[in-house]
N, CA, C, O and CB atoms as a CASP TS submission, in Angstrom:
PFRMAT TS
TARGET T0000
AUTHOR 0000-0000-0000
METHOD Language model
MODEL 1
PARENT N/A
ATOM      1  N   MET     1     -78.429 115.320  -6.086  1.00  0.00           N
ATOM      2  CA  MET     1     -77.755 114.604  -7.090  1.00  0.00           C
ATOM      3  C   MET     1     -77.306 113.887  -6.992  1.00  0.00           C
ATOM      4  O   MET     1     -76.475 114.023  -6.094  1.00  0.00           O
ATOM      5  CB  MET     1     -77.156 114.887  -7.619  1.00  0.00           C
ATOM      6  N   THR     2     -77.283 112.341  -7.730  1.00  0.00           N
ATOM      7  CA  THR     2     -76.627 111.031  -7.254  1.00  0.00           C
ATOM      8  C   THR     2     -75.266 110.551  -7.569  1.00  0.00           C
ATOM      9  O   THR     2     -74.597 111.318  -8.260  1.00  0.00           O
ATOM     10  CB  THR     2     -77.363 110.051  -7.669  1.00  0.00           C
ATOM     11  N   GLU     3     -74.830 109.665  -7.279  1.00  0.00           N
ATOM     12  CA  GLU     3     -73.552 109.632  -7.068  1.00  0.00           C
ATOM     13  C   GLU     3     -72.722 109.513  -8.559  1.00  0.00           C
ATOM     14  O   GLU     3     -71.617 109.881  -8.957  1.00  0.00           O
ATOM     15  CB  GLU     3     -73.319 108.467  -6.070  1.00  0.00           C
ATOM     16  N   ARG     4     -74.120 108.642  -9.274  1.00  0.00           N
ATOM     17  CA  ARG     4     -73.512 108.768 -10.728  1.00  0.00           C
ATOM     18  C   ARG     4     -73.609 110.336 -11.624  1.00  0.00           C
ATOM     19  O   ARG     4     -72.679 110.590 -12.390  1.00  0.00           O
ATOM     20  CB  ARG     4     -74.376 107.591 -11.632  1.00  0.00           C
ATOM     21  N   GLN     5     -74.514 111.127 -11.514  1.00  0.00           N
ATOM     22  CA  GLN     5     -74.220 112.478 -11.793  1.00  0.00           C
ATOM     23  C   GLN     5     -73.114 112.926 -11.239  1.00  0.00           C
ATOM     24  O   GLN     5     -72.291 112.913 -12.154  1.00  0.00           O
ATOM     25  CB  GLN     5     -75.160 113.277 -11.458  1.00  0.00           C
ATOM     26  N   LYS     6     -72.568 113.343 -10.213  1.00  0.00           N
ATOM     27  CA  LYS     6     -72.132 113.987 -10.108  1.00  0.00           C
ATOM     28  C   LYS     6     -70.829 112.964 -10.353  1.00  0.00           C
ATOM     29  O   LYS     6     -71.259 112.478  -9.307  1.00  0.00           O
ATOM     30  CB  LYS     6     -72.560 114.763  -9.167  1.00  0.00           C
ATOM     31  N   LEU     7     -69.941 112.354 -10.623  1.00  0.00           N
ATOM     32  CA  LEU     7     -69.245 111.571 -11.770  1.00  0.00           C
ATOM     33  C   LEU     7     -69.216 112.011 -12.972  1.00  0.00           C
ATOM     34  O   LEU     7     -68.267 112.213 -13.729  1.00  0.00           O
ATOM     35  CB  LEU     7     -69.708 110.422 -11.963  1.00  0.00           C
ATOM     36  N   GLU     8     -70.729 112.195 -13.142  1.00  0.00           N
ATOM     37  CA  GLU     8     -70.789 112.829 -14.409  1.00  0.00           C
ATOM     38  C   GLU     8     -70.822 114.004 -15.190  1.00  0.00           C
ATOM     39  O   GLU     8     -70.925 114.283 -16.385  1.00  0.00           O
ATOM     40  CB  GLU     8     -71.384 112.556 -14.678  1.00  0.00           C
ATOM     41  N   THR     9     -70.679 114.705 -13.924  1.00  0.00           N
ATOM     42  CA  THR     9     -70.605 115.782 -14.412  1.00  0.00           C
ATOM     43  C   THR     9     -69.310 116.260 -14.308  1.00  0.00           C
ATOM     44  O   THR     9     -68.795 117.005 -15.142  1.00  0.00           O
ATOM     45  CB  THR     9     -71.464 116.509 -13.954  1.00  0.00           C
ATOM     46  N   ALA    10     -68.506 115.648 -12.810  1.00  0.00           N
ATOM     47  CA  ALA    10     -66.733 116.026 -13.009  1.00  0.00           C
ATOM     48  C   ALA    10     -66.711 116.011 -14.952  1.00  0.00           C
ATOM     49  O   ALA    10     -66.509 116.996 -15.662  1.00  0.00           O
ATOM     50  CB  ALA    10     -65.310 114.244 -12.052  1.00  0.00           C
ATOM     51  N   ALA    11     -66.967 114.683 -15.387  1.00  0.00           N
ATOM     52  CA  ALA    11     -66.265 114.243 -16.752  1.00  0.00           C
ATOM     53  C   ALA    11     -66.376 115.059 -17.955  1.00  0.00           C
ATOM     54  O   ALA    11     -65.488 115.226 -18.791  1.00  0.00           O
ATOM     55  CB  ALA    11     -66.764 112.971 -17.182  1.00  0.00           C
ATOM     56  N   VAL    12     -67.904 115.699 -17.966  1.00  0.00           N
ATOM     57  CA  VAL    12     -67.939 116.655 -18.312  1.00  0.00           C
ATOM     58  C   VAL    12     -67.206 118.205 -18.285  1.00  0.00           C
ATOM     59  O   VAL    12     -66.858 118.737 -19.339  1.00  0.00           O
ATOM     60  CB  VAL    12     -68.683 116.507 -18.082  1.00  0.00           C
ATOM     61  N   ILE    13     -67.002 118.903 -16.882  1.00  0.00           N
ATOM     62  CA  ILE    13     -66.401 119.628 -16.529  1.00  0.00           C
ATOM     63  C   ILE    13     -65.043 119.512 -17.087  1.00  0.00           C
ATOM     64  O   ILE    13     -64.636 120.589 -17.523  1.00  0.00           O
ATOM     65  CB  ILE    13     -66.583 119.627 -15.411  1.00  0.00           C
ATOM     66  N   LEU    14     -64.202 118.510 -17.207  1.00  0.00           N
ATOM     67  CA  LEU    14     -63.059 118.081 -17.188  1.00  0.00           C
ATOM     68  C   LEU    14     -62.716 117.815 -18.541  1.00  0.00           C
ATOM     69  O   LEU    14     -61.530 117.592 -18.782  1.00  0.00           O
ATOM     70  CB  LEU    14     -62.936 117.075 -16.354  1.00  0.00           C
ATOM     71  N   GLY    15     -63.815 117.792 -19.770  1.00  0.00           N
ATOM     72  CA  GLY    15     -63.900 117.977 -21.095  1.00  0.00           C
ATOM     73  C   GLY    15     -63.595 119.564 -21.284  1.00  0.00           C
ATOM     74  O   GLY    15     -62.488 119.893 -21.711  1.00  0.00           O
ATOM     75  N   LEU    16     -64.296 120.273 -21.057  1.00  0.00           N
ATOM     76  CA  LEU    16     -64.640 121.459 -21.053  1.00  0.00           C
ATOM     77  C   LEU    16     -63.051 121.526 -20.862  1.00  0.00           C
ATOM     78  O   LEU    16     -62.172 121.481 -21.722  1.00  0.00           O
ATOM     79  CB  LEU    16     -65.826 122.055 -20.043  1.00  0.00           C
ATOM     80  N   ALA    17     -62.958 121.640 -19.563  1.00  0.00           N
ATOM     81  CA  ALA    17     -61.356 122.155 -19.453  1.00  0.00           C
ATOM     82  C   ALA    17     -60.050 121.934 -20.352  1.00  0.00           C
ATOM     83  O   ALA    17     -59.196 122.588 -20.951  1.00  0.00           O
ATOM     84  CB  ALA    17     -60.896 121.643 -18.306  1.00  0.00           C
ATOM     85  N   ARG    18     -60.395 120.696 -20.096  1.00  0.00           N
ATOM     86  CA  ARG    18     -58.990 120.384 -20.843  1.00  0.00           C
ATOM     87  C   ARG    18     -58.602 120.982 -22.508  1.00  0.00           C
ATOM     88  O   ARG    18     -57.651 121.535 -23.060  1.00  0.00           O
ATOM     89  CB  ARG    18     -58.964 118.690 -20.927  1.00  0.00           C
ATOM     90  N   PRO    19     -59.152 120.784 -22.658  1.00  0.00           N
ATOM     91  CA  PRO    19     -58.415 121.688 -24.082  1.00  0.00           C
ATOM     92  C   PRO    19     -58.183 123.592 -24.044  1.00  0.00           C
ATOM     93  O   PRO    19     -57.465 124.260 -24.789  1.00  0.00           O
ATOM     94  CB  PRO    19     -59.723 121.380 -25.607  1.00  0.00           C
ATOM     95  N   MET    20     -59.195 124.137 -22.746  1.00  0.00           N
ATOM     96  CA  MET    20     -58.234 125.204 -22.112  1.00  0.00           C
ATOM     97  C   MET    20     -56.668 125.249 -21.865  1.00  0.00           C
ATOM     98  O   MET    20     -55.907 126.195 -22.071  1.00  0.00           O
ATOM     99  CB  MET    20     -58.672 125.345 -20.938  1.00  0.00           C
ATOM    100  N   LEU    21     -56.444 124.268 -21.480  1.00  0.00           N
ATOM    101  CA  LEU    21     -55.683 123.611 -20.478  1.00  0.00           C
ATOM    102  C   LEU    21     -54.186 123.604 -21.276  1.00  0.00           C
ATOM    103  O   LEU    21     -53.057 124.075 -21.134  1.00  0.00           O
ATOM    104  CB  LEU    21     -56.370 122.013 -20.048  1.00  0.00           C
ATOM    105  N   ASP    22     -54.995 122.699 -22.267  1.00  0.00           N
ATOM    106  CA  ASP    22     -53.749 122.570 -23.194  1.00  0.00           C
ATOM    107  C   ASP    22     -54.067 123.431 -24.043  1.00  0.00           C
ATOM    108  O   ASP    22     -53.992 122.585 -24.934  1.00  0.00           O
ATOM    109  CB  ASP    22     -53.399 121.243 -23.863  1.00  0.00           C
ATOM    110  N   GLY    23     -54.330 124.264 -24.547  1.00  0.00           N
ATOM    111  CA  GLY    23     -54.455 125.580 -25.292  1.00  0.00           C
ATOM    112  C   GLY    23     -54.469 124.942 -26.628  1.00  0.00           C
ATOM    113  O   GLY    23     -53.499 124.557 -27.280  1.00  0.00           O
ATOM    114  N   VAL    24     -55.729 124.893 -26.930  1.00  0.00           N
ATOM    115  CA  VAL    24     -56.352 124.299 -27.958  1.00  0.00           C
ATOM    116  C   VAL    24     -57.156 124.996 -28.239  1.00  0.00           C
ATOM    117  O   VAL    24     -57.942 124.948 -27.292  1.00  0.00           O
ATOM    118  CB  VAL    24     -56.787 123.204 -27.858  1.00  0.00           C
ATOM    119  N   GLY    25     -57.483 125.594 -28.876  1.00  0.00           N
ATOM    120  CA  GLY    25     -58.169 126.583 -29.501  1.00  0.00           C
ATOM    121  C   GLY    25     -57.218 128.323 -29.297  1.00  0.00           C
ATOM    122  O   GLY    25     -56.023 128.555 -29.117  1.00  0.00           O
ATOM    123  N   ALA    26     -58.630 129.409 -29.458  1.00  0.00           N
ATOM    124  CA  ALA    26     -58.210 130.510 -28.752  1.00  0.00           C
ATOM    125  C   ALA    26     -57.943 129.843 -26.938  1.00  0.00           C
ATOM    126  O   ALA    26     -58.261 128.915 -26.194  1.00  0.00           O
ATOM    127  CB  ALA    26     -59.553 131.830 -28.997  1.00  0.00           C
ATOM    128  N   PRO    27     -57.085 131.194 -26.996  1.00  0.00           N
ATOM    129  CA  PRO    27     -56.354 131.395 -25.346  1.00  0.00           C
ATOM    130  C   PRO    27     -58.021 131.526 -24.838  1.00  0.00           C
ATOM    131  O   PRO    27     -59.007 131.687 -25.557  1.00  0.00           O
ATOM    132  CB  PRO    27     -54.972 133.258 -24.934  1.00  0.00           C
ATOM    133  N   PRO    28     -57.961 131.411 -23.510  1.00  0.00           N
ATOM    134  CA  PRO    28     -59.353 131.907 -22.638  1.00  0.00           C
ATOM    135  C   PRO    28     -58.943 133.214 -22.050  1.00  0.00           C
ATOM    136  O   PRO    28     -58.030 133.950 -21.674  1.00  0.00           O
ATOM    137  CB  PRO    28     -59.872 130.796 -21.281  1.00  0.00           C
ATOM    138  N   THR    29     -59.977 133.055 -22.187  1.00  0.00           N
ATOM    139  CA  THR    29     -59.890 134.589 -21.302  1.00  0.00           C
ATOM    140  C   THR    29     -60.200 134.207 -19.820  1.00  0.00           C
ATOM    141  O   THR    29     -60.670 133.183 -19.324  1.00  0.00           O
ATOM    142  CB  THR    29     -61.196 135.902 -21.860  1.00  0.00           C
ATOM    143  N   ALA    30     -59.632 135.780 -19.109  1.00  0.00           N
ATOM    144  CA  ALA    30     -59.883 135.490 -17.162  1.00  0.00           C
ATOM    145  C   ALA    30     -60.975 135.016 -17.090  1.00  0.00           C
ATOM    146  O   ALA    30     -61.117 133.864 -16.679  1.00  0.00           O
ATOM    147  CB  ALA    30     -59.962 136.809 -15.981  1.00  0.00           C
ATOM    148  N   ASP    31     -62.140 135.868 -17.514  1.00  0.00           N
ATOM    149  CA  ASP    31     -63.106 135.439 -16.865  1.00  0.00           C
ATOM    150  C   ASP    31     -63.505 133.562 -17.477  1.00  0.00           C
ATOM    151  O   ASP    31     -64.322 132.853 -16.891  1.00  0.00           O
ATOM    152  CB  ASP    31     -64.300 136.705 -17.122  1.00  0.00           C
ATOM    153  N   GLN    32     -63.103 133.333 -18.106  1.00  0.00           N
ATOM    154  CA  GLN    32     -63.849 132.111 -18.947  1.00  0.00           C
ATOM    155  C   GLN    32     -62.698 130.618 -18.096  1.00  0.00           C
ATOM    156  O   GLN    32     -62.843 129.408 -18.267  1.00  0.00           O
ATOM    157  CB  GLN    32     -63.555 132.417 -21.353  1.00  0.00           C
ATOM    158  N   LEU    33     -61.628 131.343 -17.208  1.00  0.00           N
ATOM    159  CA  LEU    33     -60.622 130.615 -16.718  1.00  0.00           C
ATOM    160  C   LEU    33     -61.083 130.407 -15.292  1.00  0.00           C
ATOM    161  O   LEU    33     -60.692 129.594 -14.454  1.00  0.00           O
ATOM    162  CB  LEU    33     -59.255 131.281 -16.894  1.00  0.00           C
ATOM    163  N   HIS    34     -62.197 131.534 -15.212  1.00  0.00           N
ATOM    164  CA  HIS    34     -62.174 131.543 -13.652  1.00  0.00           C
ATOM    165  C   HIS    34     -63.545 130.760 -13.586  1.00  0.00           C
ATOM    166  O   HIS    34     -63.619 130.063 -12.574  1.00  0.00           O
ATOM    167  CB  HIS    34     -62.131 133.218 -12.798  1.00  0.00           C
ATOM    168  N   TRP    35     -64.630 130.703 -14.402  1.00  0.00           N
ATOM    169  CA  TRP    35     -65.466 130.264 -14.336  1.00  0.00           C
ATOM    170  C   TRP    35     -65.089 128.719 -14.346  1.00  0.00           C
ATOM    171  O   TRP    35     -65.567 127.924 -13.537  1.00  0.00           O
ATOM    172  CB  TRP    35     -66.207 130.839 -15.141  1.00  0.00           C
ATOM    173  N   ILE    36     -64.258 128.403 -15.261  1.00  0.00           N
ATOM    174  CA  ILE    36     -63.475 126.340 -15.203  1.00  0.00           C
ATOM    175  C   ILE    36     -62.789 126.224 -14.071  1.00  0.00           C
ATOM    176  O   ILE    36     -62.696 125.111 -13.553  1.00  0.00           O
ATOM    177  CB  ILE    36     -62.043 125.724 -16.554  1.00  0.00           C
ATOM    178  N   ALA    37     -62.319 127.103 -13.611  1.00  0.00           N
ATOM    179  CA  ALA    37     -61.511 126.847 -12.398  1.00  0.00           C
ATOM    180  C   ALA    37     -62.824 126.745 -11.069  1.00  0.00           C
ATOM    181  O   ALA    37     -62.906 125.691 -10.438  1.00  0.00           O
ATOM    182  CB  ALA    37     -60.215 128.311 -12.184  1.00  0.00           C
ATOM    183  N   GLY    38     -63.545 127.620 -10.827  1.00  0.00           N
ATOM    184  CA  GLY    38     -64.499 127.067  -9.907  1.00  0.00           C
ATOM    185  C   GLY    38     -65.463 126.491 -10.812  1.00  0.00           C
ATOM    186  O   GLY    38     -66.400 127.069 -10.261  1.00  0.00           O
ATOM    187  N   ARG    39     -66.151 125.707 -11.928  1.00  0.00           N
ATOM    188  CA  ARG    39     -66.241 123.988 -11.468  1.00  0.00           C
ATOM    189  C   ARG    39     -65.478 123.683 -11.285  1.00  0.00           C
ATOM    190  O   ARG    39     -65.467 123.212 -10.148  1.00  0.00           O
ATOM    191  CB  ARG    39     -66.604 122.964 -12.085  1.00  0.00           C
ATOM    192  N   LEU    40     -63.865 123.554 -12.160  1.00  0.00           N
ATOM    193  CA  LEU    40     -63.122 122.374 -11.886  1.00  0.00           C
ATOM    194  C   LEU    40     -63.390 122.349 -10.071  1.00  0.00           C
ATOM    195  O   LEU    40     -63.461 121.209  -9.612  1.00  0.00           O
ATOM    196  CB  LEU    40     -61.311 122.546 -12.516  1.00  0.00           C
ATOM    197  N   ALA    41     -63.468 122.955  -9.537  1.00  0.00           N
ATOM    198  CA  ALA    41     -63.172 122.694  -7.940  1.00  0.00           C
ATOM    199  C   ALA    41     -64.359 122.525  -6.744  1.00  0.00           C
ATOM    200  O   ALA    41     -64.217 122.429  -5.525  1.00  0.00           O
ATOM    201  CB  ALA    41     -62.337 123.949  -7.471  1.00  0.00           C
ATOM    202  N   GLU    42     -65.761 122.527  -7.690  1.00  0.00           N
ATOM    203  CA  GLU    42     -66.954 121.982  -7.043  1.00  0.00           C
ATOM    204  C   GLU    42     -67.138 121.279  -7.658  1.00  0.00           C
ATOM    205  O   GLU    42     -67.970 120.621  -7.033  1.00  0.00           O
ATOM    206  CB  GLU    42     -67.994 122.549  -6.773  1.00  0.00           C
ATOM    207  N   SER    43     -66.960 120.696  -8.769  1.00  0.00           N
ATOM    208  CA  SER    43     -66.500 118.531  -8.812  1.00  0.00           C
ATOM    209  C   SER    43     -66.245 117.961  -7.867  1.00  0.00           C
ATOM    210  O   SER    43     -66.786 117.191  -7.074  1.00  0.00           O
ATOM    211  CB  SER    43     -65.170 117.869  -9.516  1.00  0.00           C
ATOM    212  N   LEU    44     -64.076 119.066  -8.248  1.00  0.00           N
ATOM    213  CA  LEU    44     -63.577 118.081  -7.053  1.00  0.00           C
ATOM    214  C   LEU    44     -63.601 118.080  -5.739  1.00  0.00           C
ATOM    215  O   LEU    44     -62.943 117.375  -4.974  1.00  0.00           O
ATOM    216  CB  LEU    44     -62.527 117.923  -7.070  1.00  0.00           C
ATOM    217  N   THR    45     -64.278 118.784  -5.532  1.00  0.00           N
ATOM    218  CA  THR    45     -64.787 118.779  -4.368  1.00  0.00           C
ATOM    219  C   THR    45     -66.176 117.903  -3.778  1.00  0.00           C
ATOM    220  O   THR    45     -66.219 117.796  -2.553  1.00  0.00           O
ATOM    221  CB  THR    45     -64.917 120.018  -4.281  1.00  0.00           C
ATOM    222  N   GLU    46     -67.367 117.241  -4.608  1.00  0.00           N
ATOM    223  CA  GLU    46     -68.231 116.294  -4.904  1.00  0.00           C
ATOM    224  C   GLU    46     -67.264 114.379  -5.029  1.00  0.00           C
ATOM    225  O   GLU    46     -67.416 113.318  -4.424  1.00  0.00           O
ATOM    226  CB  GLU    46     -68.984 117.021  -6.501  1.00  0.00           C
ATOM    227  N   VAL    47     -66.331 114.856  -6.150  1.00  0.00           N
ATOM    228  CA  VAL    47     -65.155 113.630  -5.875  1.00  0.00           C
ATOM    229  C   VAL    47     -65.180 112.788  -5.214  1.00  0.00           C
ATOM    230  O   VAL    47     -65.586 111.628  -5.143  1.00  0.00           O
ATOM    231  CB  VAL    47     -64.136 113.845  -5.482  1.00  0.00           C
ATOM    232  N   LEU    48     -64.247 114.123  -4.245  1.00  0.00           N
ATOM    233  CA  LEU    48     -64.075 114.089  -2.494  1.00  0.00           C
ATOM    234  C   LEU    48     -64.185 113.397  -1.988  1.00  0.00           C
ATOM    235  O   LEU    48     -63.664 112.344  -1.620  1.00  0.00           O
ATOM    236  CB  LEU    48     -64.613 114.607  -1.702  1.00  0.00           C
ATOM    237  N   ALA    49     -65.539 114.389  -1.834  1.00  0.00           N
ATOM    238  CA  ALA    49     -66.509 113.558  -0.716  1.00  0.00           C
ATOM    239  C   ALA    49     -67.388 111.893  -1.142  1.00  0.00           C
ATOM    240  O   ALA    49     -67.768 110.975  -0.415  1.00  0.00           O
ATOM    241  CB  ALA    49     -67.876 114.800  -0.368  1.00  0.00           C
ATOM    242  N   LEU    50     -67.439 112.077  -2.482  1.00  0.00           N
ATOM    243  CA  LEU    50     -67.982 110.451  -2.452  1.00  0.00           C
ATOM    244  C   LEU    50     -66.338 109.556  -2.408  1.00  0.00           C
ATOM    245  O   LEU    50     -66.507 108.337  -2.365  1.00  0.00           O
ATOM    246  CB  LEU    50     -69.152 109.970  -4.299  1.00  0.00           C
ATOM    247  N   ALA    51     -65.239 109.878  -2.413  1.00  0.00           N
ATOM    248  CA  ALA    51     -64.560 108.693  -2.290  1.00  0.00           C
ATOM    249  C   ALA    51     -63.893 108.410  -0.588  1.00  0.00           C
ATOM    250  O   ALA    51     -63.212 107.462  -0.200  1.00  0.00           O
ATOM    251  CB  ALA    51     -63.381 108.796  -3.489  1.00  0.00           C
ATOM    252  N   ALA    52     -64.387 109.614   0.184  1.00  0.00           N
ATOM    253  CA  ALA    52     -63.710 110.125   1.397  1.00  0.00           C
ATOM    254  C   ALA    52     -65.124 108.761   1.945  1.00  0.00           C
ATOM    255  O   ALA    52     -64.760 107.801   2.624  1.00  0.00           O
ATOM    256  CB  ALA    52     -63.689 112.368   1.907  1.00  0.00           C
ATOM    257  N   GLY    53     -66.443 108.893   1.578  1.00  0.00           N
ATOM    258  CA  GLY    53     -67.586 108.418   2.022  1.00  0.00           C
ATOM    259  C   GLY    53     -67.196 106.677   1.488  1.00  0.00           C
ATOM    260  O   GLY    53     -67.732 105.736   2.073  1.00  0.00           O
ATOM    261  N   ARG    54     -66.300 106.469   0.430  1.00  0.00           N
ATOM    262  CA  ARG    54     -66.702 105.493   0.675  1.00  0.00           C
ATOM    263  C   ARG    54     -64.959 104.729   0.914  1.00  0.00           C
ATOM    264  O   ARG    54     -64.462 103.643   0.615  1.00  0.00           O
ATOM    265  CB  ARG    54     -67.846 105.046  -0.485  1.00  0.00           C
ATOM    266  N   THR    55     -64.576 105.687   1.441  1.00  0.00           N
ATOM    267  CA  THR    55     -62.840 104.857   2.744  1.00  0.00           C
ATOM    268  C   THR    55     -63.984 104.630   3.748  1.00  0.00           C
ATOM    269  O   THR    55     -64.387 103.538   4.149  1.00  0.00           O
ATOM    270  CB  THR    55     -60.923 106.393   3.725  1.00  0.00           C
ATOM    271  N   MET    56     -64.389 105.724   4.047  1.00  0.00           N
ATOM    272  CA  MET    56     -65.515 105.797   5.115  1.00  0.00           C
ATOM    273  C   MET    56     -66.172 104.634   5.538  1.00  0.00           C
ATOM    274  O   MET    56     -66.042 104.022   6.598  1.00  0.00           O
ATOM    275  CB  MET    56     -66.540 106.599   4.703  1.00  0.00           C
ATOM    276  N   ALA    57     -67.135 104.332   4.252  1.00  0.00           N
ATOM    277  CA  ALA    57     -67.711 102.301   4.748  1.00  0.00           C
ATOM    278  C   ALA    57     -66.873 101.581   4.567  1.00  0.00           C
ATOM    279  O   ALA    57     -66.978 100.792   5.506  1.00  0.00           O
ATOM    280  CB  ALA    57     -68.912 101.355   3.895  1.00  0.00           C
ATOM    281  N   GLY    58     -65.573 101.102   3.621  1.00  0.00           N
ATOM    282  CA  GLY    58     -65.089 100.899   4.077  1.00  0.00           C
ATOM    283  C   GLY    58     -64.011 100.292   5.043  1.00  0.00           C
ATOM    284  O   GLY    58     -63.256  99.326   4.933  1.00  0.00           O
ATOM    285  N   ALA    59     -64.202 101.128   5.934  1.00  0.00           N
ATOM    286  CA  ALA    59     -63.613 100.584   7.687  1.00  0.00           C
ATOM    287  C   ALA    59     -64.510 100.820   7.865  1.00  0.00           C
ATOM    288  O   ALA    59     -64.437 101.380   8.959  1.00  0.00           O
ATOM    289  CB  ALA    59     -62.496 101.124   8.789  1.00  0.00           C
ATOM    290  N   VAL    60     -66.034 100.824   7.405  1.00  0.00           N
ATOM    291  CA  VAL    60     -67.010 100.574   8.760  1.00  0.00           C
ATOM    292  C   VAL    60     -66.932  99.253   8.697  1.00  0.00           C
ATOM    293  O   VAL    60     -67.030  98.593   9.732  1.00  0.00           O
ATOM    294  CB  VAL    60     -68.659 101.121   8.802  1.00  0.00           C
ATOM    295  N   LEU    61     -66.717  98.573   7.302  1.00  0.00           N
ATOM    296  CA  LEU    61     -67.085  97.121   6.991  1.00  0.00           C
ATOM    297  C   LEU    61     -66.323  95.984   7.525  1.00  0.00           C
ATOM    298  O   LEU    61     -66.585  94.793   7.687  1.00  0.00           O
ATOM    299  CB  LEU    61     -67.049  96.935   5.637  1.00  0.00           C
ATOM    300  N   GLY    62     -64.970  96.961   7.819  1.00  0.00           N
ATOM    301  CA  GLY    62     -63.964  95.923   7.534  1.00  0.00           C
ATOM    302  C   GLY    62     -63.218  96.052   5.797  1.00  0.00           C
ATOM    303  O   GLY    62     -63.257  94.965   5.220  1.00  0.00           O
ATOM    304  N   HIS    63     -62.723  96.948   5.146  1.00  0.00           N
ATOM    305  CA  HIS    63     -62.624  96.119   4.241  1.00  0.00           C
ATOM    306  C   HIS    63     -61.830  98.506   4.169  1.00  0.00           C
ATOM    307  O   HIS    63     -61.873  99.397   3.321  1.00  0.00           O
ATOM    308  CB  HIS    63     -64.291  94.772   3.246  1.00  0.00           C
ATOM    309  N   GLY    64     -61.410  98.409   5.269  1.00  0.00           N
ATOM    310  CA  GLY    64     -60.613  99.899   5.226  1.00  0.00           C
ATOM    311  C   GLY    64     -59.536  99.472   4.415  1.00  0.00           C
ATOM    312  O   GLY    64     -59.425  98.381   3.856  1.00  0.00           O
ATOM    313  N   THR    65     -58.626 100.581   4.397  1.00  0.00           N
ATOM    314  CA  THR    65     -57.380 100.819   3.301  1.00  0.00           C
ATOM    315  C   THR    65     -56.268 101.288   4.280  1.00  0.00           C
ATOM    316  O   THR    65     -55.149 101.574   3.853  1.00  0.00           O
ATOM    317  CB  THR    65     -57.709 102.122   1.962  1.00  0.00           C
TER
END
């Protein structure tokens, strides 16, 4: 999956999770919360890996934080 796809997927997952967490509509079931928590964890893992890669690349190029 490309970086862009990972970021787009994260945005979609957050868009699905936000109404559940904000209490919009019917309360989510335990299964729904479990599913969205799993997707959020997967997405966060991908986004953190992207950020770490950028940080490492910046450090190697002399642009580190």
